[in-house]
N, C-alpha and C positions, 0 to 999 in steps of 0.2 A: 227702449227704441222710442219714444218722442214721449216731449218735456211735459210739463203741465201745460200751458198754454196751447201748446197744437191740441192735445183733446182734448179742453174744455173751448175747443175748433171745431171740431172735428161733431162734439157733440150736438152742440149750437144748428149745425148745419143739419146735419141727420133731424132734428126736431123741426129749422121748415124744409127741409124735401117732404117729411113723411107728411104735411099740411099743406106744402102746398103742389109737391108731383102725386103725392099715394093715395091719399087721402079720396080726392075726385076718382081716383078708378075706385078704388078700395065700392066705394060709395054705388058706382054705377056696374059693379060686375062682379066685386068681393071672390075670394079665393074658391080652391077647390075644397078646401074642406077647413076648418074653426080650429087645427093645428095638426104641429108638425112637430114629429118625437124621432130618437135615434132610435135603432134596429133592438134588442134588448134591452137597454139602457132604458127606454121612455125616457129617457130626458130630451125638455120640449129646442123645437130647434127653434132661433129664431129668424125671420123675414132678412134680416142684413143684419150682419157684422164689419162690425172697424176697428179699429187700432186700442178704441174707448172698453172691448170686449174682453179682451185680453185680464190676463186673472190681475197685471202689473201693468200698465201699458208706460210705464216709465224704464221695466228694467231693464240694464243691461243685453245687447246681445250675445255676451259672450257667458254670462252669465244663463241663461235662458237654453243658447239655442250649440253656438261654439262653430266649431266644425268640424266636419265628419272625423273622426280618427281618435280625437281628444274629451279631453271632461267638458261638462257633463253625458255627455254621448246623442243626444236629440237627434242629430243628425245622421247617424251610422258610425260602427263601428273600427270599420275600415276607413283608412285617410281615400280611397282611391271607390274602395265600394264596387259595383257592376261593370267601372270602367275598364277596374283591374280585373275579374273573375269574375263570372256569372255567379251566380246562388251553384246551387247542390240541388240537382233533379236526381228526389228519393223517390221514386216509386215504392209506397207497400202493397206487398206480394208475399206472401205466404196459403198452401192452400195445400190438400190434403194430403199423399205422401212429399218422402224431403223431393223422389223423382220429379214428380211436378213442379215441384218449387223451383227446385236446381234448370228447369227447360224455362218458368216462365223470366225467369231473369239472366238469363240467355238471349231470353230474345229483348228484355226491356237491356238488357247491356246493348245489344244490334241496334236497336232504333235507338241509344244514342241515350240511355240513363246512364246519369253521374255519380251515380250513388243506390244501396240498395238495403231494403228497411223490409226487416222479418217480421209478416205476423205469424203469433203462435195460437195454441188451438185450443179451448180453456182448459182441460185437462193438462196440460206443458204450463199454462201461466198460474195455475192454484197447483202446482209441482204434484201431480198424475201419473200414472206410468197407461198408454192406452188400453192395459190390460186391467188397469181396475176398475172394483164396478163404480164407481163415483163419475168415472169419463165414457161410459155406455152410451151412443149417440150420438156423442160429442168429441171421437174423434173427424183433428182436420177441418173442423167443420167452418170455425174463425179463422182458422190461418193452418202454420206446419206443425204437425203431430211431432215433437223430436225428444226421444225416450232416452237417444245414447250420444257417444261419441258417433258410433257410425252414421247416425241421420245426420248429421251436423254436415263430420265429411260428405255425404252422399250433398247436397244444400250445393257447396260451394266444391264440389270436383267439377277440374277445368278451369274455374276463376281465382286467379293467383291470388293468395289476401296482403300483399304487397303492392298492388294494382286496387286496389277497392277499397270504400268507406264504406263500408255495414254498417246501420241502428237498429238496434235490436231493438224490441215494442217485449219487454217482460220487468215483474216489479218487483215482487217475490220471492223467488227463486231466479232474481236477475243473476246474482253471484253467480249460479251454476250454470244457466246458458252463457257467459263468459265465462268460467271456467273452459266450457266447453270449446267455444270462439279459441282461446288460447291453444288450447291446445292439441285444436287441427291445427293451427296454424306452425306448432313445432313440428308436426310431422311432416311436414310442406316445405320447413324448410327454412319457413320467413321467421327474422329477427323481430324476438318481442316485439321489440319499438319501434316495428315500422306499419304493426297492425293498425288502423284508423276507423273510424267509426265512435257509435255511442252507444252505452247499456243505456235505457229507464231510471231503472232502480230506484224511480219515486214512488216509498210504500205508501211513505204520506196519503197521497190523492186516491190510494186504493178502500183508507177509512174513508178518504167523504163521499167519491164518486162515486167506484169502480166498484171496491168491495172482491173483488181478486187475491186477497192477501189471505195470508201460508200461519204466519205466528203473533204475536202478543206485538206490542211495538214495543218494548225494548230491545229484544233479540233484531228485530226487523234492522231498528236505526242503527244497530251495529252492524250486523249483515251491509248496511247502507256502508258511513265508513272505515268497515274493513275495506270495502271495496276502493273508495277513496285511497287508500293508503298502498293497496296493493298496485292502483293504476301509477298512480305517482311513481312507483320503482319500478312494478318491470312494463309497463305499457303507457308511459309516457303520454302518446298520441290515440288513446283513447276518454273519452268521454264520460268520465265520472259515475255521470248520472245526466240525467233531463228533464227537466223540474219542469210538469205537465198540467199547465195550465187546460190544454184542450182541454178535456174529462172533464173537470170543474165546468169548465163551459157548455159540452156537448146534456153536461147532468142537468145545465135550467141557469147557468150564474147570468150576471149582467156581465158587461165590458169590466166596468171597476171591481167588481166581485171578482173576475179573474187575475186580476194584475192583485189585487189585498194576495186572493189567497194565494198563489202561486208563490207568491213572491215572500208570503210569511212561510208555508214549509219551506224558502230558501231558506230563509234567517234559521231555522231550522233546524236543516244539514249542515248551517254554519256553523253553531252554536255546540251543535254536536262533536261534529270535526269537532272543535276544539276544544272542548272536554274531552274528544280521546288522546288530547296531545297532540295534532295536529299544529303547523303553522298557520293561519288563514293562509300566507300569500305560496305555499305551498302546494295546494290540494285550491283553490278558488277558479283558477289563470282554470280551468277543466270541466268548470257546473257546465254546463246549459241549458238552458229552458225549450219549451213546446208549448206554444201554442194556436190559440183555431183561425180561423179566419173567415169569419163573417158576409151578411149580405151587404152588409154597409158601411159602404167605400169608405167616406168620411172615419168614423166613429170607430173602424178598423185601424187606419195607418194614426191616428192619434194614437189607441190604445197603443200601442208599439212604441211608440215616441216616448211616449208618459213611461212606459216602462224600463225602457233602456233611461231617461232619468233618474228613475227614483233606483233602479240598481246602484247606482255609479255614488249616489249621496250617501245609501244605506251604506254600502263599502266600505267607503271613507268615514262616515261618522260614527257608523255604529260597531262595528269590526275593527277599526284602522289600519284598514289595507293600502297598501304603498305599491306596489305590483300594478297596471296601470289594468295589464290584461284579470288584474285581479276585480276591475267593480268593470268592466263589461260582460254588457247583457247579451249573450250571443243563443241565436232557437233561430230552431225547426218550427218552417208552420205546416200545418193540415186544414186542407177546408173543409167547411161544417159539414161533419155527415148527416148530422140530426137533421138536414136544411133542405137535405133530397127528397123527392116527395114521386111514389111509387105511380100515382097517377102524371101522364104525360111524361115521362122518365128523358125527352127530350130535351125539355127547357133544362133540368139538370146540367147541361155543358155548358149553356150560361148567366148559369151558378155558379159554378164552377168558375170560372173565366175570374166573372166580378172577383168572388174571394183567389184568386192565386192574383191579380191584380195590386189588390189591395197589400197581400202580403209585401209584393216587391215592392211598390211602391212607400209600406212600412217599413224597408233594408232589413229583408228573415237571411237568414244564411244556408236555409236551408226547406225548400219543397214539395210537400206530396199534393197533386191534385189526386181528388178522390174522380172515379168512375160513375159514369152515368147512373148504373143498375147496379148502385150499392146498397140501395134505398129493399129492394127485393134478393142478393144475392152475392156472392162473390164476383168483383169483374171479370166477365169476360176478359178475351185477350185485345179484343177490338175496341169495348171501351176504354180500358188501359192508352193502350196505345192515340186514342183521340185525347184523355187525359193530359197523356204525356206533349204530345201535340200541343196543346195549350200554352201551355209552360215556356216550351222554343217556341211560338209563336210570341208568347212574349216578351221573350229572350231579343229576337231579333227584329224583330218587325212593328211591335207597338210605341218601339218609342220611350218604352217607362225605365230602360237598365241605362241610358243614356246620358242619364245628368244624376248627381246625386242628392235626394230627400227634397225631390220633382215641389212637394203640395209644400215647402218649408213657407213659412210670411203670410204665407194665406189666414185672412183672418179668423177664418173658423174654423178650421183644425186648428189653429195653431190655439183658441178661445176652446178649443176640445180636451187639447191635450191638455190645457194647463187645469177645467173642471175635473178631468179624469185622475190624474194627479193625485187631485185633493183630497176627491172621493175615496181614491185608494188608499191614502195615508193617514185619512179616517178611519178608514177599515183596520187597519195596521196597529192603529192607536189603542179600540176597542181591542182585538186581539188581543196586544199584549196586556191588555189592563186584566182582564180572562186572564194572563196566565202563560201566555205565549200562545203556537196553533198545535200545540197538545192539546190541551187540554178545551181549547178551543172548540178540538175534533171530536173532544172526548167527551164532551158535555154534549152533542151536539147541538152546536152555535153554532157552527158554519153548515152545517149542512143542512138545518133548517133554514139559512139564509137562501140555501142557494133553490131547496124548497118554493118556497112563498112565492120566489120571480117565479117559476118554468108553470105551476100554479096558474097566477094572474096570463102570463105569455098564451098559456093554452086556452084560459078562457076568451080571453081575447079573439085570438085563430076562430072558437066555436061561437062566438057573437058574431065574428063579418067585421070586429072594432082591426084586424091588423090584416089584410091581402097575403093570404098562399095563391101563386100562380097557380092556375089550375086545381087547385084546393076547394076553395072557396069560392074565390070566384073565376074565370074564365074553362070556366070547366066544358071538357066533354065525351058524350055519353058513349062512347066505345073508344077502350086502348085496343091498341095491333099487341099479336104479340111478341113476345123478344125472346130471346137467348137465355138462360143462365146456368150458371158456371153452378154442378151440384156435388157431391164428394157421398160418391153410391157408399151399399154396407158394402159391398166388396173390396171398396177399397181400404178400408177401415179393414176389414176382415186383414188383408196381406198387412198393413201397421203391424197388427197383433203377433202376427204369425211374422213378421222381422225379426218385433221383438223377444219370439221365443228364440228364433236363430240363434240371435246373441246371447241370450241368457247360459242356453247349448254348449256354446265352443267357449266362452273366453274361461278365467282360469277364476274358480271360485272362491278359493283360500286367498288370492288375492284380495279382488270385492269385498270379505269380510275382513281384510287387518287393513283395509285401507275406513272400510267406512265404519272398525272400531276404532281410526287415526283422529276419525273425523270426530266422534262422539263426545273422544277424548279432548280433544281442539275446545269441541261448543263449550267443557263444562269449563272448560280455563278464560282463560283474556288475551291467547293469542290470536295473532289472526288470522280471520277461517279460509280464507282461499286458498293459501298452497293447499291444506289437507282436501280442498274438495277438487283441485284441478288433480291433485291425485287421485283418487275416485274417480274420476272420469275417465282418468289413460285406461289403469286399471278395469274401465265396462262396469262401473257402477251405474245404475239410473237414474235420468230425472224424480222417478217418485223415491229408489231407496237413497238416494243422495235427499232427498229432501225431507223420510219421515228420518234421516239419523240427525237430525235436527229439530227434526217436530218428538222426536223422546227426553230430549236434552229443554227444549222450550218450551213445547208444549204448542196449544193452536191457538188459533184468537175467537173468543163466542163474540159478534155486533150481542148489545144486550137491548133488547123488544119492547120495547116502550107499551106497557098496558092503563 
């Protein structure tokens, strides 16, 4: 962007400025602290950035930035971005019973939400029914309990599936919940090609960060690629995976690690799909990603821009993708749950607003903004409304959506983008040296990288070296009482009773036949999704379907270091 003579002149003039203008002020007044660093990265932030701070000041604009909707997609995946259509405002919801979740969804749609996002309780995430021993005390606690197709029908009662886009945050049993959604669409009479949304289906990050896995890695990856194939033929407008950096970041990673480990998982999924016989341009356009947005606005914007540029390079150079859509990194963003504090929860509204701003300035395709009270419980209706209004103010009042990539050309942001890209590619190189993401995870290397950073950052907070407003600085002695959402024992019992009714009323012979067919399919090389859909329609439960596959695949048991 600048030739060598221009850069030399800028460098020389910066030295003059430092000597003549800066140093006298520093000698007299100093600065607030000795050093400044980015959020989780801990990267030193320079006092001033110029074109000389870019990774290669002489690189061509078209090579590093280009134009929106064209490679390398640094500036966005669509030519008009938010001037054409705003991001999807997809509030994460799911609580207690299916009836309660349906009520919350209807409320969100009435308040202007443009997408629905399902949170599932822990038993559902682990493939257990609400009456299983492992589910005791957890039914409906972290999201909605979905035991059968009847629950899924209730969640979407009065919500035509051809008029909404639905994201489902589910991984190990993703194929089962997708099958339920498809079956509900069939019952509503909605053509499968008109179903829109995203299934998270990112099991690799479960082994890294969240631990809600069911099966060993190999059959888990088979379920992922079977879902790719099924979506490509049956539900072509449904994203077959949302490759998640969010949970990696929430576990404590740096921004560069979030990029590298997320794209590393993406590479692993692409390789698995190709090994399963799928052509890259047949499935890659339906891949999507999911990132966190943290407090340092500039670092987060740079992270999103670097990730887009990297994915375009990876898909073109590593996999020979030719379809432009295969090279476009499209992503959902959620504001950072781990930054929310129980102390002075009103401060969380401000945190969420800045995090949402970073996601929008970084070019996200959809956004969830957290409720202020999520550090304590499921969000109340009031806090959900405030979170949604935060997005609407961003869209209509802030000006952030009026021009594309508004921070482009900032020497600081471009320097951060270059630095994060270089660091993330270095990490990907080390992952390749270790045999790929699968082996890097299996050996525990990835987990250790994240744990080391998380420990360091927590130590800095406890030592007062990193300020968290309201926690280790600017505390107040008394906190006001607030309303919190709670799932009662009575509500959990009602869900178990609902499940018992399903088992009493369904055709047991049809269920047994469907589960037998599923076990047979699992033992073969055939795609599992049609058999899962048949089992769902026969009213087999989530736990029964997952158990049928457990019988064939076994269960994953993490090794405990001694």
